[in-house]
C-alpha positions as MATLAB code, in Angstrom:
seq = 'XXXXXXXXXXXXXXXXXXXXXXXXXXXXXXXXXXXXXXXXXXXXXXXXXXXXXXXXXXXXXXXXXXXXXXXXXXXXXXXXXXXXXXXXXXXXXXXXXXXXXXXXXXXXXXXXXXXXXXXXXXXXXXXXXXXXXXXXXXXXXXXXXXXXXXXXXXXXXXXXXXXXXXXXXXXXXXXXXXXXXXXXXXXXXXXXXXXXXXXXXXXXXXXXXXXXXXXXXXXXXXXXXXXXXXXXXXXXXXXXXXXXXXXXXXXXXXXXXXXXXXXXXXXXXXXXXXXXXXXXXXXXXXXXXXXXXXXXXXXXXXXXXXXXXXXXXXXXXXXXXXXXXXXXXXXXXXXXXXXXXXXXXXXXXXXXXXXXXXXXXXXXXXXXXXXXXXXXXXXXXXXXXXXXXXXXXXXXXXXXXXXXXXXXXX';
ca = [
    -140.039  229.190  151.273;
    -139.890  226.804  148.824;
    -137.126  224.874  147.082;
    -138.738  223.152  144.387;
    -141.974  223.718  142.467;
    -143.618  220.463  140.811;
    -145.886  221.263  138.006;
    -148.624  218.630  137.896;
    -150.442  216.641  140.567;
    -150.558  213.401  138.822;
    -148.576  210.155  140.413;
    -145.352  211.202  138.612;
    -145.751  214.990  140.164;
    -146.709  213.506  143.576;
    -143.784  210.757  143.314;
    -141.268  213.632  142.386;
    -142.702  215.739  145.217;
    -142.354  213.061  147.761;
    -138.841  212.042  146.856;
    -137.850  215.461  146.947;
    -139.370  215.841  150.329;
    -137.488  212.895  151.636;
    -134.342  214.679  150.729;
    -134.733  217.588  152.591;
    -136.405  220.090  150.027;
    -139.295  221.919  150.577;
    -141.889  221.348  147.756;
    -144.763  222.842  146.099;
    -146.999  220.947  143.788;
    -148.999  223.059  141.560;
    -151.742  221.879  139.449;
    -154.478  223.635  137.467;
    -157.193  221.112  139.156;
    -157.878  221.404  142.823;
    -157.422  217.790  143.413;
    -154.359  215.394  143.252;
    -154.784  212.848  140.240;
    -157.498  214.746  138.195;
    -156.382  213.640  134.800;
    -154.407  210.576  133.632;
    -153.458  209.185  136.916;
    -157.242  208.742  137.910;
    -158.628  206.738  135.076;
    -156.087  204.074  134.267;
    -156.277  200.227  135.071;
    -154.842  200.454  138.037;
    -152.184  197.981  137.603;
    -148.570  198.453  138.820;
    -147.077  196.389  136.069;
    -144.342  194.478  137.329;
    -144.560  192.289  133.974;
    -144.202  195.283  131.702;
    -140.512  194.960  131.122;
    -140.856  195.510  127.578;
    -142.516  198.999  126.551;
    -145.420  198.917  124.431;
    -144.004  198.896  120.946;
    -145.792  199.929  117.511;
    -146.329  196.830  115.616;
    -143.961  196.584  112.698;
    -145.600  193.683  110.883;
    -147.463  194.092  107.540;
    -150.627  192.432  108.766;
    -150.746  194.093  112.043;
    -150.143  197.935  110.100;
    -152.866  196.909  107.493;
    -155.398  195.952  110.071;
    -154.649  199.281  112.054;
    -154.828  201.408  108.800;
    -158.172  199.548  107.916;
    -159.632  199.814  111.391;
    -159.917  195.972  111.539;
    -158.599  195.961  115.258;
    -159.773  197.579  118.493;
    -156.474  198.150  119.803;
    -156.025  201.482  117.942;
    -158.466  203.918  116.642;
    -157.028  207.087  114.592;
    -157.921  210.052  112.596;
    -155.984  211.559  109.470;
    -155.359  215.019  111.066;
    -154.175  213.526  114.436;
    -151.812  211.343  112.342;
    -150.528  213.756  110.125;
    -149.846  216.377  113.053;
    -147.540  213.535  114.876;
    -146.192  212.067  111.702;
    -142.436  212.856  112.984;
    -143.252  211.093  116.462;
    -144.954  208.304  114.918;
    -142.142  207.732  112.427;
    -139.739  207.818  115.376;
    -141.991  205.263  117.011;
    -142.088  203.096  114.220;
    -138.030  203.169  113.812;
    -137.503  202.525  117.582;
    -139.813  199.521  117.617;
    -137.777  197.498  115.211;
    -136.458  194.427  117.077;
    -132.753  195.576  117.464;
    -133.372  199.007  118.623;
    -136.374  197.613  120.894;
    -134.051  195.168  122.707;
    -131.657  198.121  123.414;
    -134.424  200.309  124.763;
    -135.873  197.278  126.800;
    -132.806  197.092  128.692;
    -133.234  200.660  129.998;
    -136.913  200.166  130.609;
    -136.676  196.946  132.181;
    -134.481  198.604  135.043;
    -137.109  201.118  135.896;
    -139.861  198.472  135.632;
    -138.294  195.965  137.899;
    -138.014  198.219  140.993;
    -141.591  200.022  140.649;
    -143.708  197.754  142.809;
    -140.851  198.304  145.921;
    -140.852  202.082  144.738;
    -144.731  202.170  145.759;
    -144.283  200.114  148.499;
    -142.059  203.012  150.155;
    -145.425  204.954  150.305;
    -148.294  202.496  150.219;
    -148.287  201.838  154.352;
    -147.188  205.289  155.272;
    -150.209  206.929  153.213;
    -152.415  204.389  154.878;
    -153.320  202.694  151.522;
    -152.743  199.117  152.248;
    -156.611  198.031  151.468;
    -156.313  199.900  147.927;
    -153.569  197.356  146.812;
    -153.543  193.612  145.938;
    -150.118  191.898  145.391;
    -151.282  188.645  143.328;
    -151.252  189.958  139.809;
    -153.614  189.975  136.927;
    -154.741  187.663  134.152;
    -154.005  188.626  130.336;
    -156.277  186.223  128.492;
    -156.667  185.011  124.804;
    -159.193  183.772  122.765;
    -157.209  181.730  120.119;
    -154.607  178.890  120.956;
    -152.003  180.517  118.484;
    -152.071  183.907  120.403;
    -151.983  182.181  123.463;
    -148.911  179.725  122.483;
    -147.214  182.871  121.349;
    -147.958  184.904  124.244;
    -146.479  181.974  126.601;
    -143.434  182.019  124.409;
    -142.850  185.740  125.381;
    -143.603  185.070  128.916;
    -140.814  182.451  129.033;
    -138.475  184.682  127.758;
    -139.407  187.595  130.369;
    -139.145  185.061  132.957;
    -135.528  183.863  131.552;
    -134.423  187.692  130.826;
    -135.718  189.327  133.402;
    -137.071  186.998  136.217;
    -140.512  187.868  135.881;
    -142.971  185.734  137.462;
    -146.010  183.840  135.608;
    -148.257  180.884  135.205;
    -149.841  179.708  132.115;
    -153.424  178.511  132.425;
    -155.425  176.555  129.936;
    -159.197  177.548  129.644;
    -160.362  175.216  132.384;
    -157.456  176.807  134.634;
    -158.595  180.363  133.832;
    -162.287  179.771  134.647;
    -161.401  177.841  137.836;
    -159.641  181.000  139.210;
    -162.277  183.226  137.686;
    -165.835  181.264  137.942;
    -167.601  184.106  136.517;
    -166.328  183.715  133.098;
    -168.111  182.187  130.507;
    -166.412  179.717  127.666;
    -164.740  181.992  125.228;
    -160.977  181.983  126.211;
    -158.316  179.601  125.236;
    -156.441  180.445  128.173;
    -154.339  183.050  130.042;
    -151.171  184.289  131.310;
    -151.348  184.912  135.255;
    -148.504  187.702  135.638;
    -148.128  187.032  139.305;
    -145.512  190.062  140.178;
    -147.891  192.773  139.291;
    -150.057  194.640  141.749;
    -153.419  196.044  141.453;
    -155.301  198.924  142.928;
    -158.862  199.268  143.142;
    -158.786  203.051  142.652;
    -156.019  204.409  141.157;
    -157.152  208.159  141.995;
    -157.522  207.590  145.743;
    -153.850  205.929  145.699;
    -152.771  208.902  144.102;
    -154.701  211.133  146.348;
    -153.430  209.105  149.456;
    -149.919  209.804  148.290;
    -150.583  213.220  147.529;
    -152.139  213.716  151.439;
    -148.900  212.026  152.527;
    -147.067  214.797  150.929;
    -149.070  217.282  152.946;
    -148.701  215.635  156.130;
    -145.065  215.839  155.667;
    -145.105  219.528  155.200;
    -145.802  219.794  151.598;
    -147.713  222.526  149.631;
    -150.537  221.742  147.153;
    -151.658  224.798  145.351;
    -154.032  225.208  142.436;
    -152.686  227.350  139.608;
    -151.741  227.465  135.922;
    -148.390  226.071  134.449;
    -148.921  228.215  131.615;
    -147.894  231.082  134.065;
    -144.436  229.696  134.663;
    -141.750  232.236  133.951;
    -137.856  232.476  134.663;
    -137.066  234.863  137.340;
    -133.288  235.637  137.720;
    -131.770  232.402  139.002;
    -135.100  230.855  139.909;
    -138.625  230.282  138.541;
    -142.162  231.678  139.142;
    -145.572  230.489  138.723;
    -148.953  232.297  139.742;
    -151.626  230.212  142.072;
    -154.770  230.958  143.587;
    -152.877  231.660  146.693;
    -150.605  234.352  145.017;
    -147.362  233.767  143.071;
    -144.924  230.874  144.157;
    -141.113  231.258  143.558;
    -138.231  228.647  143.772;
    -135.069  227.917  142.451;
    -135.799  224.495  140.716;
    -139.218  223.788  138.714;
    -140.043  220.136  137.666;
    -142.252  219.513  134.875;
    -144.438  216.603  135.453;
    -147.165  217.542  132.994;
    -147.197  214.388  130.857;
    -149.148  215.082  127.457;
    -149.449  218.675  128.174;
    -145.457  219.093  128.556;
    -144.472  219.850  125.163;
    -147.171  222.895  124.629;
    -145.613  224.731  127.823;
    -142.017  223.654  126.973;
    -142.197  225.146  123.437;
    -142.525  228.779  124.993;
    -138.725  227.961  126.332;
    -137.456  227.048  122.938;
    -138.263  223.091  123.143;
    -139.563  221.012  120.491;
    -140.869  217.850  121.785;
    -142.384  215.016  119.404;
    -144.691  213.026  121.537;
    -147.423  210.513  120.560;
    -150.616  211.093  122.421;
    -152.612  208.068  123.152;
    -156.086  208.706  124.391;
    -157.854  205.853  126.469;
    -161.136  205.585  127.780;
    -162.917  203.931  130.836;
    -166.407  203.304  131.981;
    -167.781  201.501  135.150;
    -170.574  198.851  135.290;
    -172.576  197.820  137.766;
    -171.464  194.523  139.321;
    -167.996  193.371  139.967;
    -167.752  189.681  138.731;
    -163.734  189.203  138.281;
    -161.620  188.606  141.143;
    -158.494  190.063  139.255;
    -158.382  192.227  136.569;
    -158.418  190.632  132.873;
    -156.700  192.110  129.852;
    -158.492  190.614  127.159;
    -156.310  190.732  124.322;
    -158.844  190.172  121.646;
    -160.661  193.736  122.100;
    -157.809  195.552  123.353;
    -159.382  196.159  126.637;
    -158.823  195.547  130.410;
    -161.969  194.508  132.766;
    -161.110  195.713  136.116;
    -162.612  195.218  139.559;
    -162.774  198.761  141.148;
    -164.426  200.338  144.130;
    -166.472  202.166  141.698;
    -167.810  199.067  139.702;
    -166.305  197.007  136.928;
    -163.959  199.350  134.773;
    -163.494  198.714  131.057;
    -160.621  200.176  129.891;
    -159.630  200.787  126.267;
    -156.673  200.905  123.814;
    -155.093  203.783  121.944;
    -157.014  206.490  120.194;
    -154.806  208.831  118.199;
    -156.419  211.919  118.339;
    -156.082  215.526  119.420;
    -156.294  216.333  123.046;
    -159.238  218.736  122.599;
    -161.093  216.494  120.092;
    -164.641  214.892  121.111;
    -165.102  211.566  122.417;
    -165.377  208.818  119.774;
    -166.763  205.609  121.564;
    -166.374  202.925  119.258;
    -163.471  201.732  120.900;
    -165.430  201.561  124.370;
    -168.456  200.157  122.702;
    -166.734  197.302  121.339;
    -164.746  196.568  124.516;
    -168.154  196.418  126.194;
    -169.658  194.277  123.794;
    -166.400  191.748  123.969;
    -166.592  192.016  127.680;
    -170.676  190.772  127.635;
    -169.507  187.637  125.779;
    -167.513  186.650  128.713;
    -169.063  187.916  131.476;
    -172.434  188.921  132.904;
    -172.576  192.416  134.541;
    -175.012  195.201  134.753;
    -175.327  198.625  132.904;
    -173.137  201.610  132.816;
    -172.747  203.533  135.933;
    -171.758  207.157  134.601;
    -173.406  208.852  131.947;
    -170.452  210.366  130.145;
    -167.305  208.171  129.917;
    -163.843  209.344  131.036;
    -161.112  209.612  128.728;
    -157.355  210.698  129.326;
    -154.080  211.052  127.251;
    -150.973  208.840  127.530;
    -147.829  210.805  126.928;
    -145.724  208.370  124.680;
    -142.383  209.776  123.661;
    -141.002  208.140  120.321;
    -138.331  205.895  121.839;
    -140.928  204.944  124.578;
    -138.708  206.135  127.438;
    -139.664  208.929  129.628;
    -137.750  211.963  129.785;
    -136.251  212.466  132.901;
    -133.321  214.950  134.104;
    -131.933  218.421  133.827;
    -133.357  220.843  130.921;
    -130.564  221.305  128.183;
    -131.134  225.110  127.761;
    -132.265  226.512  131.362;
    -130.624  226.143  134.938;
    -133.182  224.829  137.343;
    -135.564  223.274  134.977;
    -135.934  219.548  135.167;
    -138.174  217.387  133.000;
    -140.150  214.123  134.301;
    -142.825  213.365  131.906;
    -143.405  211.066  128.769;
    -144.244  207.622  130.787;
    -146.449  206.440  128.155;
    -148.566  203.668  129.367;
    -147.001  203.429  132.829;
    -147.146  206.665  134.525;
    -149.055  205.172  137.435;
    -146.507  202.166  137.573;
    -143.407  204.472  137.428;
    -144.178  207.770  139.087;
    -142.370  206.806  142.577;
    -139.247  205.410  140.538;
    -138.670  208.245  138.213;
    -139.238  210.721  141.252;
    -136.876  209.145  143.431;
    -133.931  208.992  140.299;
    -134.736  212.661  139.638;
    -134.222  213.734  143.189;
    -131.112  211.630  143.563;
    -129.887  213.365  140.436;
    -130.674  216.747  141.632;
    -128.849  216.116  144.744;
    -125.973  214.916  142.366;
    -126.153  211.467  142.258;
    -125.681  209.149  139.326;
    -127.552  206.198  137.854;
    -126.822  204.266  134.649;
    -130.185  204.421  133.346;
    -130.210  208.568  133.388;
    -127.943  208.795  130.726;
    -130.543  206.824  128.534;
    -133.700  208.758  129.360;
    -131.804  212.582  129.618;
    -133.536  215.258  128.073;
    -130.447  215.870  125.979;
    -131.163  213.170  123.536;
    -134.154  214.904  122.271;
    -131.921  217.434  120.646;
];
């Protein structure tokens, strides 16, 4: 017998499965791929971002918007068709990025972020994944003195308002701790509270193995077969149908398509990101290069370069301008080898217009629960939202739950 079906085997789905299991629920995680972490949870920068106490807002100043529109920045790539198809979500994103509204959202968002490392820590040792994690932060580096000074000002504000740990480094200080760097950076912020993972796919898979060890089912199946069945839910899998009283949607960017069939119109900004691995690992810690909108990450598979956001359809072909520019920027400051894979990876970040995840009971259906829309922080927040949802399903309350409730979408 199964009490809860969780659709999606990424960090959000595995986090929900583990948390529900801890409360005595019999859980089956269902995904179209046979392995855990086969999508976005596999390909991110691997940082559990304790410093990200404010969500990634859309730039609202005219100069930045013009730079994006004219494709002068490597942070954002776009095409007309995708922008038009997501216009409702993008307009909401713009409104919610205005300073007053962003401050309100950040008060909620920071409550999630500030518990993320502790929530991961609950599973890391139990999953035997200690060797994948370093707890000494990463560097956010700048190539101009003006941008560095502005970043230090923001870091001080975050330290004052949220207790975030950081150290400001000048150029010589950065090169002292990262001796492989060539001249080019004015300095960096060392975000010391964040944790870094040398293989986010392996960490998610380790959590998944822990879920199975504790008695959970992991089945290959198609979320699109989800159907309401009397007072419960049913989904088809390779091993036959599974039925349960409750179902949790942890499908990230795929959630709106499935839920449209059940009468939910969900506006979402889909941000594609790319990565490629390269021979050699010259860095000690991940380095976020603000000038090219990329992160250079020492990984088990080699140095991973991850890109910013591309606004494009999930089924669109790859457009590698951002990755090519990121690699060129990295080679200005680092010596490393050639590409390891023949074909770059890409995945899609599911970003809600108000930058908050969608977490809670579906407004129109009994036994249907949402846990998606984590934006850039699904890897960071998967265990946290899973624990909050499991508590909610047991009748518990938390001050943050009203703000992230699916009821706000209507």
